[in-house]
N, C-alpha and C positions, 0 to 999 in steps of 0.2 A: 498557547499560540494559535489564531485561528491562522487556518491556510486553505486554498480553493487548489483543487487538482482538476486540470480543466484537461480532457481530452484532445487531442490536436491529429487533426487527417490532412491537412495541407502541407505539412513539410515532413520530408523523408525523414524518416528515421529517427524525429520525435514525436513519442509518443503521449507524452502530458506536458504541460506547462506548471508550476507550482505558483501560486500568485500571493501574496499576502491581502490584507483587508482592503486596501487601499488600492489593488489591482497591479501591484508592482511584482516583475517577476525576479522571483527569488531563485527556481530552480528549473533546468529541463530534465525530463527525464528521457534519455534516449536509448537507443537499442535496435534490437529486432528480433523475429523469431526465425529459429533456426527448425531444422527438420523434426529434431526429438524435444526442443527446448527454446530457451530462448536466453538473451546476455541483454541486459539494461547497467545503464549508468546516472546518477543522480549531478547533474554538472551546475555547477554555481555559474552565474553569467560571466564573470571573469574568467574562467575556462576551466577551472578547479573540480577535482570530481569530490563530492563529500560522501559517497557511499557507491557501490555496486553489488548489482542482483543477477544471480546467474540461476536457470529455472529447467528441469529437464521434464518433461512430459512422460508420463508412465499412463498406462490404460486406468481411468479413472482416479488417476492423483496426479498433481504434480510438487513437485521437491524442488524447493528456491534455497539458496543461502544468498545471505544479506552481509556484508560486508562494510564498514564504516569506521576506520582507523584499525584501533586493536579489538574493536567486537565487531563478533558474530553471530549470527541467527540462524537458526535453520528453520523453515517454516515448509510444513505438509500442508498441502490443501486438497482433501478428500471432495471431490464433486459430489459425487452419490452419495456420499455418508449422510444417515440421519442426525447423528450425533457426533460431536467431536469432529466437525467438518476442517477445522483447522487446526492445526497444533505447532508448538515452538519448542526447540532446542537449544540453551546457550544463555535465555533468560529466562527468569520465572514469568512468563506473561501467558497468559490464557485469551484465548478468543471467545467473546459472547455477542451474539444477534446472526443474522441470516445471509448467508452466503448467494441466496439467489437475490434479495434482493440491496445487500451491499450496504445493509445498515446495520453496524457492528460498532464493538468497542472490543479494545485490548485493555485489559487488566493487568498489575503484576500481585502475583501471590504472595504473601507472605509468611506464609508455613503454618498456618492456623494462629499465627499470634493476634492479627488485627484483620479487619477488613481489606479485600484487595483495593489498592488503589489504581485511577484511571491512567494509562499512559497516552492512550488516545483515543479519540471517538471519528467516525467515519459514517457519511451519509450522502443521499443525493440533494443536490439542491440548484437553485439558478444563479447566477451572477450577472445582471445586468441581463443579456440578451442569449446567455451563452449557459449551456447546461453543465454542471461540475458536480463535483465531490467535495463536500466542507469534511476539511480534516481538522481536529482539534487535538494538540500535542501539549501535556500538561507539562514537561519540560523540556527544555529548548537541546540539552543533551539529547533526546532522543530524539530530536525530530528527523535525521536521515535515516534510522532503522523502523521509525514509525512510517515513513514515505514508503519505504521498501516493502512492507507490509500491505501499506495499500495498494499499490502497482500490483506486489505478486496475486491480490485476493483479485482484485478488478479486473488482471489478464487471465487468471484462473477459473474465475467465476464461470457459469454458464453463459453462452455467450459470449466468449474473448474480452478482449476490450472494447465492450460496445459503449455506445454513451449510457449515460444515467436514468433511468424514467423517474420523472418528477415526484417526489412524496405529496399527497396532497390532500 
C-alpha cells in the first residue's frame, strides 16, 4: 500500500498526516516532545488509535517503543553510528539505507532460509505542492508499526522532524 507521510506545522500537536494515493487522510500522527523524549499516537480519523510510539532521548541515541494491538516493537536509532544506525527488537526486522537522507527500507529476515522480504520502503517525494515522504508497506497488517518506524526515524534523524529534501 502506498502512503504519504506529510509533515504538518500549522496544527498544534499534529506532526504528520498520513494520506493515501488519492490524498485521503488515513491517519494523523499526534504528540509532543518532552524534555527527555517524545510521545506520539497514530490516530484514525474516526477517533481511534492504531498505534502508540514513545521515545527517550539519550546521548547520541533515541530509544522508541511502538505498540499496535498486541504487537510491540523496540526501535533504537543511533544518530552518529556509521553502521547499524537503526536496530529493532520484537520483530525480525532490519534497517537498510541512509538515516541522514531518510531513504531506507525495512526488511524481515527469515533466519537464513531465504532472501529477506521487504516490509516497507521510505523516501522523500513531492505530493502536489507539498513535500512529504513516500512510504510503501507491503502487508496491511504492518502499516501501524511501519508508520511508527517512519515517524521514529524521521524525528530522530539529524535535524529532527524537518521537512524532507527532495531527491532529484
